C-alpha positions as CSV (number, residue, x, y, z in Angstrom):
1,X,-64.9,48.0,-7.0
2,X,-61.7,49.9,-8.0
3,X,-59.9,48.6,-4.9
4,X,-60.9,45.1,-5.6
5,X,-59.7,45.4,-9.2
6,X,-56.3,46.5,-8.0
7,X,-56.0,43.7,-5.5
8,X,-56.8,41.1,-8.1
9,X,-55.8,42.7,-11.4
10,X,-57.0,41.2,-14.7
11,X,-54.4,40.3,-17.3
12,X,-55.0,43.5,-19.2
13,X,-54.5,45.7,-16.1
14,X,-51.4,43.7,-15.0
15,X,-49.9,44.0,-18.5
16,X,-50.4,47.8,-18.4
17,X,-48.8,48.1,-15.0
18,X,-45.7,46.0,-15.7
19,X,-45.5,45.5,-19.4
20,X,-45.0,41.7,-18.8
21,X,-46.7,39.2,-21.1
22,X,-49.2,37.3,-19.0
23,X,-51.4,35.6,-21.5
24,X,-49.8,32.2,-20.6
25,X,-51.1,29.4,-22.8
26,X,-54.4,30.9,-23.8
27,X,-55.2,31.4,-27.5
28,X,-53.6,34.6,-28.9
29,X,-56.3,37.2,-30.0
30,X,-56.1,38.3,-33.7
31,X,-55.2,41.8,-32.6
32,X,-51.9,40.5,-31.2
33,X,-51.0,38.4,-34.2
34,X,-48.5,40.5,-36.0
35,X,-45.6,38.3,-37.3
36,X,-45.1,38.0,-41.0
37,X,-43.1,35.3,-42.7
38,X,-39.9,37.4,-42.8
39,X,-40.3,38.2,-39.1
40,X,-40.8,34.5,-38.3
41,X,-37.6,33.7,-40.3
42,X,-35.5,36.3,-38.4
43,X,-37.1,35.2,-35.1
44,X,-36.0,31.6,-35.6
45,X,-32.7,32.4,-37.2
46,X,-31.7,34.5,-34.2
47,X,-33.1,31.8,-31.8
48,X,-31.0,29.2,-33.6
49,X,-27.9,31.4,-33.9
50,X,-26.4,30.7,-30.5
51,X,-22.8,30.9,-29.3
52,X,-23.4,27.1,-28.9
53,X,-24.4,26.5,-32.5
54,X,-20.8,26.0,-33.7
55,X,-20.5,23.1,-31.2
56,X,-22.2,20.8,-33.9
57,X,-19.1,21.4,-36.1
58,X,-16.9,20.1,-33.3
59,X,-19.2,17.1,-32.5
60,X,-19.1,16.0,-36.1
61,X,-15.4,16.9,-36.8
62,X,-14.7,13.4,-38.1
63,X,-17.0,13.8,-41.0
64,X,-15.0,16.2,-43.1
65,X,-16.4,19.4,-44.6
66,X,-18.2,17.9,-47.6
67,X,-19.9,15.2,-45.5
68,X,-20.8,17.7,-42.8
69,X,-22.6,19.9,-45.4
70,X,-24.3,16.7,-46.8
71,X,-25.5,15.7,-43.3
72,X,-26.9,19.2,-42.7
73,X,-28.7,19.1,-46.1
74,X,-30.2,15.6,-45.4
75,X,-31.3,16.8,-41.9
76,X,-33.0,19.8,-43.5
77,X,-34.8,17.6,-46.0
78,X,-36.0,15.3,-43.2
79,X,-37.1,18.1,-40.8
80,X,-38.5,20.6,-43.3
81,X,-42.0,19.1,-43.6
82,X,-42.8,18.4,-39.9
83,X,-41.3,21.8,-38.9
84,X,-43.4,23.5,-41.5
85,X,-46.5,21.7,-40.5
86,X,-46.0,22.8,-36.8
87,X,-45.5,26.3,-38.0
88,X,-48.8,26.2,-39.8
89,X,-50.5,24.7,-36.8
90,X,-49.6,27.7,-34.7
91,X,-51.3,29.9,-37.3
92,X,-54.3,27.7,-37.6
93,X,-54.9,27.3,-33.8
94,X,-52.8,29.9,-31.9
95,X,-51.8,27.9,-28.8
96,X,-48.7,25.9,-27.8
97,X,-48.4,22.4,-29.0
98,X,-48.7,20.9,-25.5
99,X,-52.2,22.4,-25.3
100,X,-53.1,20.8,-28.6
101,X,-51.8,17.5,-27.4
102,X,-54.2,17.5,-24.4
103,X,-56.6,16.0,-26.9
104,X,-54.0,13.7,-28.4
105,X,-52.6,12.2,-25.2
106,X,-55.3,13.0,-22.8
107,X,-55.3,16.1,-20.5
108,X,-53.3,14.8,-17.6
109,X,-50.9,12.8,-19.8
110,X,-50.1,15.8,-21.9
111,X,-49.6,17.8,-18.8
112,X,-47.1,15.2,-17.5
113,X,-45.3,15.5,-20.8
114,X,-45.3,19.3,-20.3
115,X,-43.5,18.8,-17.0
116,X,-40.9,16.5,-18.7
117,X,-40.3,18.9,-21.6
118,X,-39.9,21.7,-19.1
119,X,-36.9,19.8,-17.7
120,X,-35.5,19.3,-21.2
121,X,-35.7,23.0,-21.9
122,X,-34.0,23.8,-18.6
123,X,-31.2,21.5,-19.9
124,X,-31.0,23.5,-23.2
125,X,-30.9,26.8,-21.2
126,X,-28.0,25.5,-19.1
127,X,-26.1,24.2,-22.2
128,X,-26.2,27.6,-23.9
129,X,-25.7,29.6,-20.7
130,X,-22.5,27.6,-20.1
131,X,-21.1,28.5,-23.5
132,X,-21.8,32.2,-23.2
133,X,-20.5,32.4,-19.6
134,X,-17.3,30.6,-20.5
135,X,-16.6,33.0,-23.4
136,X,-16.9,36.1,-21.3
137,X,-15.1,34.6,-18.3
138,X,-12.1,33.7,-20.6
139,X,-12.0,37.2,-22.0
140,X,-12.2,38.9,-18.6
141,X,-10.3,36.2,-16.6
142,X,-13.1,35.9,-14.1
143,X,-15.3,33.1,-12.7
144,X,-17.7,31.7,-15.3
145,X,-20.3,31.2,-12.6
146,X,-20.8,35.0,-12.3
147,X,-21.6,35.2,-16.0
148,X,-23.9,32.2,-15.9
149,X,-26.0,34.2,-13.5
150,X,-25.7,37.5,-15.4
151,X,-26.7,35.9,-18.7
152,X,-29.6,34.1,-16.9
153,X,-30.8,37.3,-15.4
154,X,-30.8,39.2,-18.7
155,X,-32.7,36.4,-20.4
156,X,-35.3,36.3,-17.6
157,X,-36.0,40.0,-18.1
158,X,-36.3,39.6,-21.9
159,X,-38.8,36.7,-21.6
160,X,-40.8,38.5,-19.0
161,X,-41.8,41.0,-21.6
162,X,-42.8,38.2,-24.0
163,X,-42.8,37.4,-27.7
164,X,-43.2,40.9,-29.1
165,X,-40.1,42.2,-27.2
166,X,-38.2,39.1,-28.2
167,X,-39.0,39.6,-31.9
168,X,-37.8,43.3,-31.6
169,X,-34.7,42.2,-29.8
170,X,-33.8,39.5,-32.4
171,X,-34.5,41.8,-35.3
172,X,-32.4,44.7,-34.1
173,X,-29.5,42.7,-32.8
174,X,-29.1,40.5,-35.8
175,X,-26.8,42.9,-37.6
176,X,-24.5,43.1,-34.5
177,X,-24.2,39.4,-34.3
178,X,-23.4,39.1,-38.0
179,X,-20.7,41.8,-37.8
180,X,-19.1,40.3,-34.7
181,X,-18.8,36.8,-36.2
182,X,-17.6,38.3,-39.5
183,X,-14.8,40.1,-37.7
184,X,-13.8,36.9,-35.8
185,X,-13.9,34.9,-39.0
186,X,-11.5,37.4,-40.6
187,X,-9.0,37.0,-37.8
188,X,-9.4,33.2,-37.8
189,X,-8.5,33.0,-41.5
190,X,-5.7,35.6,-41.1
191,X,-3.9,34.0,-38.1
192,X,-4.8,30.3,-38.6
193,X,-4.3,29.3,-42.2
194,X,-6.7,26.8,-43.6
195,X,-5.4,23.4,-44.7
196,X,-7.9,22.3,-47.3
197,X,-6.8,18.7,-47.2
198,X,-7.3,18.6,-43.4
199,X,-10.8,20.1,-43.8
200,X,-11.9,17.5,-46.4
201,X,-10.5,14.4,-44.7
202,X,-13.0,12.2,-42.9
203,X,-12.9,9.0,-40.8
204,X,-15.5,6.6,-39.4
205,X,-18.5,8.2,-40.8
206,X,-21.7,7.0,-39.1
207,X,-24.4,8.6,-41.3
208,X,-27.3,7.6,-39.1
209,X,-25.9,8.8,-35.8
210,X,-24.6,12.0,-37.4
211,X,-28.0,12.9,-39.0
212,X,-29.8,12.1,-35.8
213,X,-27.4,14.3,-33.8
214,X,-28.0,17.3,-36.1
215,X,-31.8,16.7,-36.0
216,X,-31.7,16.6,-32.2
217,X,-29.4,19.6,-32.1
218,X,-31.5,21.7,-34.3
219,X,-34.6,21.2,-36.4
220,X,-36.6,18.4,-34.8
221,X,-35.7,19.4,-31.2
222,X,-37.2,22.9,-32.0
223,X,-40.2,21.6,-34.0
224,X,-42.8,21.2,-31.3
225,X,-41.8,24.6,-30.0
226,X,-42.4,26.4,-33.3
227,X,-46.1,26.8,-32.8
228,X,-45.5,28.5,-29.5
229,X,-44.0,31.4,-31.5
230,X,-46.1,31.2,-34.7
231,X,-49.3,31.5,-32.7
232,X,-48.3,35.2,-32.9
233,X,-48.1,35.0,-36.7
234,X,-50.9,36.4,-38.9
235,X,-53.9,34.0,-39.0
236,X,-53.9,31.1,-41.4
237,X,-55.7,32.0,-44.7
238,X,-54.7,29.1,-46.9
239,X,-51.4,27.6,-47.9
240,X,-48.4,29.8,-48.2
241,X,-44.9,28.5,-49.1
242,X,-43.2,31.5,-47.4
243,X,-45.0,30.9,-44.2
244,X,-44.4,27.1,-44.4
245,X,-40.7,27.3,-44.8
246,X,-39.8,30.5,-42.8
247,X,-39.4,28.8,-39.4
248,X,-37.5,25.6,-40.5
249,X,-35.1,27.6,-42.8
250,X,-34.6,30.2,-40.0
251,X,-33.5,27.4,-37.8
252,X,-31.2,25.7,-40.3
253,X,-29.4,28.6,-41.9
254,X,-27.4,29.4,-38.7
255,X,-26.6,25.7,-38.4
256,X,-25.1,25.7,-41.8
257,X,-23.1,28.9,-41.3
258,X,-22.1,28.5,-37.7
259,X,-21.7,24.8,-37.8
260,X,-19.1,25.1,-40.6
261,X,-17.5,27.9,-38.8
262,X,-17.1,25.8,-35.6
263,X,-15.8,23.0,-37.7
264,X,-13.1,25.1,-39.3
265,X,-12.2,26.8,-36.1
266,X,-11.7,23.5,-34.4
267,X,-9.6,22.2,-37.3
268,X,-7.4,25.3,-37.5
269,X,-7.3,26.8,-34.1
270,X,-8.1,23.8,-31.9
271,X,-11.2,25.4,-30.5
272,X,-14.7,25.2,-31.9
273,X,-15.8,28.2,-29.8
274,X,-14.6,31.0,-32.0
275,X,-15.1,33.9,-29.5
276,X,-12.9,32.0,-27.0
277,X,-10.0,31.4,-29.5
278,X,-6.7,33.1,-28.4
279,X,-5.7,35.2,-31.4
280,X,-2.0,36.3,-31.6
281,X,-3.0,39.8,-32.5
282,X,-1.1,43.1,-31.7
283,X,-2.4,45.1,-28.7
284,X,-4.0,47.6,-31.0
285,X,-6.2,44.9,-32.5
286,X,-6.9,43.1,-29.2
287,X,-9.6,45.6,-28.3
288,X,-11.4,44.9,-31.6
289,X,-11.2,41.1,-31.1
290,X,-12.4,41.5,-27.5
291,X,-15.4,43.6,-28.5
292,X,-16.3,41.2,-31.3
293,X,-16.0,38.2,-28.9
294,X,-18.3,39.8,-26.4
295,X,-20.7,40.7,-29.1
296,X,-20.7,37.1,-30.4
297,X,-21.1,35.8,-26.9
298,X,-24.3,37.8,-26.6
299,X,-25.8,35.5,-29.2
300,X,-26.4,33.2,-26.3
301,X,-29.2,35.6,-25.3
302,X,-31.0,34.8,-28.6
303,X,-31.2,31.1,-28.3
304,X,-31.6,31.0,-24.6
305,X,-34.5,33.4,-24.5
306,X,-36.2,31.1,-27.0
307,X,-35.4,28.1,-24.8
308,X,-36.8,29.8,-21.8
309,X,-39.9,31.2,-23.6
310,X,-41.5,27.8,-24.6
311,X,-40.3,26.2,-21.4
312,X,-42.5,28.7,-19.6
313,X,-45.4,27.7,-21.8
314,X,-44.6,24.0,-21.0
315,X,-44.6,24.6,-17.3
316,X,-47.8,26.7,-17.3
317,X,-49.5,23.9,-19.3
318,X,-48.4,21.4,-16.7
319,X,-49.6,23.3,-13.6
320,X,-52.7,25.0,-15.1
321,X,-55.2,22.7,-13.5
322,X,-53.8,23.6,-10.1
323,X,-53.9,27.4,-10.6
324,X,-56.6,29.4,-9.0
325,X,-58.2,31.9,-11.4
326,X,-57.1,35.0,-9.5
327,X,-53.5,33.9,-9.7
328,X,-53.4,32.9,-13.4
329,X,-52.0,36.3,-14.5
330,X,-48.9,35.6,-12.3
331,X,-48.1,32.1,-13.7
332,X,-46.1,33.3,-16.7
333,X,-43.7,35.8,-14.9
334,X,-43.2,33.5,-11.9
335,X,-42.5,30.5,-14.2
336,X,-40.1,32.6,-16.2
337,X,-38.0,33.4,-13.1
338,X,-38.1,29.8,-11.8
339,X,-37.0,28.2,-15.0
340,X,-34.4,30.9,-15.7
341,X,-32.8,30.2,-12.3
342,X,-33.0,26.4,-12.8
343,X,-31.2,26.7,-16.2
344,X,-28.4,28.8,-14.6
345,X,-28.0,26.2,-12.0
346,X,-27.7,23.5,-14.7
347,X,-24.9,25.5,-16.2
348,X,-23.1,25.7,-12.9
349,X,-23.4,22.0,-12.5
350,X,-21.6,21.4,-15.8
351,X,-24.2,20.3,-18.3
352,X,-21.9,21.4,-21.2
353,X,-19.6,18.4,-20.4
354,X,-22.6,16.1,-21.2
355,X,-23.8,17.7,-24.4
356,X,-23.8,14.6,-26.6
357,X,-25.7,12.5,-24.1
358,X,-28.2,15.3,-23.5
359,X,-28.8,15.7,-27.3
360,X,-29.4,12.0,-27.8
361,X,-31.9,12.0,-24.8
362,X,-33.7,14.9,-26.5
363,X,-34.2,13.0,-29.7
364,X,-35.3,9.8,-27.9
365,X,-38.2,11.5,-26.1
366,X,-39.3,14.4,-28.3
367,X,-39.2,12.9,-31.8
368,X,-42.1,10.4,-31.2
369,X,-44.3,13.1,-29.6
370,X,-43.6,15.5,-32.6
371,X,-44.8,13.1,-35.2
372,X,-47.8,11.7,-33.3
373,X,-49.1,15.2,-32.5
374,X,-48.8,16.2,-36.1
375,X,-50.8,13.2,-37.3
376,X,-53.5,13.7,-34.8
377,X,-53.9,17.4,-35.5
378,X,-54.2,17.2,-39.2
379,X,-56.1,13.9,-39.5
380,X,-58.4,14.1,-36.5
381,X,-58.4,17.3,-34.3
382,X,-58.4,20.0,-36.9
383,X,-61.2,18.5,-39.0
384,X,-63.2,18.3,-35.8
385,X,-62.6,21.9,-35.0
386,X,-63.6,22.9,-38.5
387,X,-66.9,21.0,-38.3
388,X,-67.6,22.4,-34.8
389,X,-67.6,19.2,-32.8
390,X,-64.5,20.3,-31.0
391,X,-64.1,23.8,-29.5
392,X,-61.4,25.9,-27.9
393,X,-62.8,25.4,-24.4
394,X,-62.4,21.6,-24.7
395,X,-58.6,22.0,-24.6
396,X,-58.7,23.9,-21.3
397,X,-61.4,22.1,-19.3
398,X,-60.1,19.2,-17.1
399,X,-62.1,16.1,-18.1
400,X,-63.5,13.8,-15.5
401,X,-63.3,10.5,-17.3
402,X,-60.1,8.4,-17.5
403,X,-60.3,8.0,-21.3
404,X,-60.1,11.8,-21.8
405,X,-57.1,12.1,-19.4
406,X,-55.1,9.2,-20.7
407,X,-55.3,8.2,-24.4
408,X,-53.9,4.7,-24.3
409,X,-53.3,4.5,-28.0
410,X,-51.1,7.6,-28.3
411,X,-49.3,6.5,-25.1
412,X,-48.7,3.0,-26.5
413,X,-47.5,4.4,-29.8
414,X,-45.1,6.8,-28.0
415,X,-43.8,4.0,-25.7
416,X,-43.1,1.8,-28.8
417,X,-41.4,4.7,-30.6
418,X,-39.2,5.7,-27.6
419,X,-38.3,2.0,-26.9
420,X,-37.1,1.6,-30.5
421,X,-35.1,4.8,-30.1
422,X,-33.3,3.5,-27.0
423,X,-33.0,-0.2,-27.6
424,X,-30.9,-1.3,-30.6
425,X,-32.4,-4.5,-32.2
426,X,-29.7,-6.7,-33.7
427,X,-31.3,-7.0,-37.1
428,X,-31.4,-3.3,-37.5
429,X,-27.8,-2.4,-36.8
430,X,-26.9,-2.1,-40.5
431,X,-29.9,0.2,-41.1
432,X,-28.9,2.5,-38.3
433,X,-25.5,3.2,-40.0
434,X,-27.4,5.1,-42.6
435,X,-30.7,6.1,-41.0
436,X,-31.0,7.7,-37.5
437,X,-32.3,5.2,-34.9
438,X,-34.3,7.8,-33.0
439,X,-36.0,8.9,-36.3
440,X,-36.7,5.3,-37.3
441,X,-38.3,4.5,-33.9
442,X,-40.3,7.7,-33.9
443,X,-41.7,7.0,-37.4
444,X,-42.7,3.5,-36.4
445,X,-44.5,4.9,-33.3
446,X,-46.2,7.4,-35.6
447,X,-47.2,4.6,-38.0
448,X,-48.7,2.6,-35.2
449,X,-50.8,5.6,-34.2
450,X,-51.8,6.2,-37.8
451,X,-53.1,2.6,-37.8
452,X,-55.1,3.2,-34.6
453,X,-56.6,6.3,-36.3
454,X,-57.6,4.4,-39.4
455,X,-59.2,1.6,-37.3
456,X,-61.2,4.3,-35.6
457,X,-59.9,3.3,-32.2
458,X,-59.2,7.0,-31.3
459,X,-62.3,9.1,-31.1
């Protein structure tokens, strides 16, 4: 019996042997749910505080500083509620969102979406990996490809050890990140004087597109992933404002701070990527700048680990029906290595040069899913679980009937929402100057699904 146990180790035995997290997409037991609201805030703040985060300041350079801050604030107001509700969902039912959506979209349909979102997360991984690699390569005058692979390898190792190690890593490196960016900000102000008039000037402000870009760059692109982390939070025991806002505020605070920093850096030094700015410092100070730049570049590990971690959950959700039980404990580490390598390859292929197109694509396909899953969880699925007519096992058993594998109503609502995100109707052009098109289309799709629910067409 002992030999057999070693050949086919259980999850518990495998974790003891390697230290790797192998729970996959199964519900998190209460004994492993340790995150408090402050820990959730730090977790998401460090996940959002990437070396790529200042890029949003460059992409919206034409807004001017006041309008940029206004766009950030409007985006926070729009995304706060859905992000908070997803955060609570993870505490109420400790599984990733794409497991929940097996009952919203149907088992196989949700798994197909899991595969699609895995590709999206690989894109995010590559986008951030590119930024960090370019910073270090410029400092050391070496090939960025080497650093794409080095950063990728470090992030793979972090994610192999799971959410608990990631939370420790974020918590104890937060101070280093803040200090490094503070040092670089000091040198930016010292050597590149700020022209207040230039910072405040704006041109061709497209409010709708700008807000949509921020939402896709930050809050709403992260929203469906939030429950993947908050499933490790302490169990839900009633409404709590601190738990509700901790994840969305954690995501948006770095966007405010680093977005403005990227904006100012672009305006004054001609480069949004502050660690890559060439400061005309004396040789005695060059070492300090170099160390701070490398430390700031390490922020890439924060965000990319959090891109990789939910991507692994997405991939496992997609392939779970094909996994043999004796190999399930290997699905998480193998998926981590596979996606990490794929993201590094995306960086090598130059995804950073297509950042705006990628972000718009993210909003088009993820926003409708986000709102429809939220509606279905709070209006249909959660009440069913509370009354006992729906159980945990129902989310993991592959159904035989077509109806339980493909929910035509949620699919139709998602198709309508995505189509409205992509196709600009002539009569709505003026509206889109002030309201994000991908948000409008997504809300219409969600409204359509709400009507289906009220007509009792979805059971």
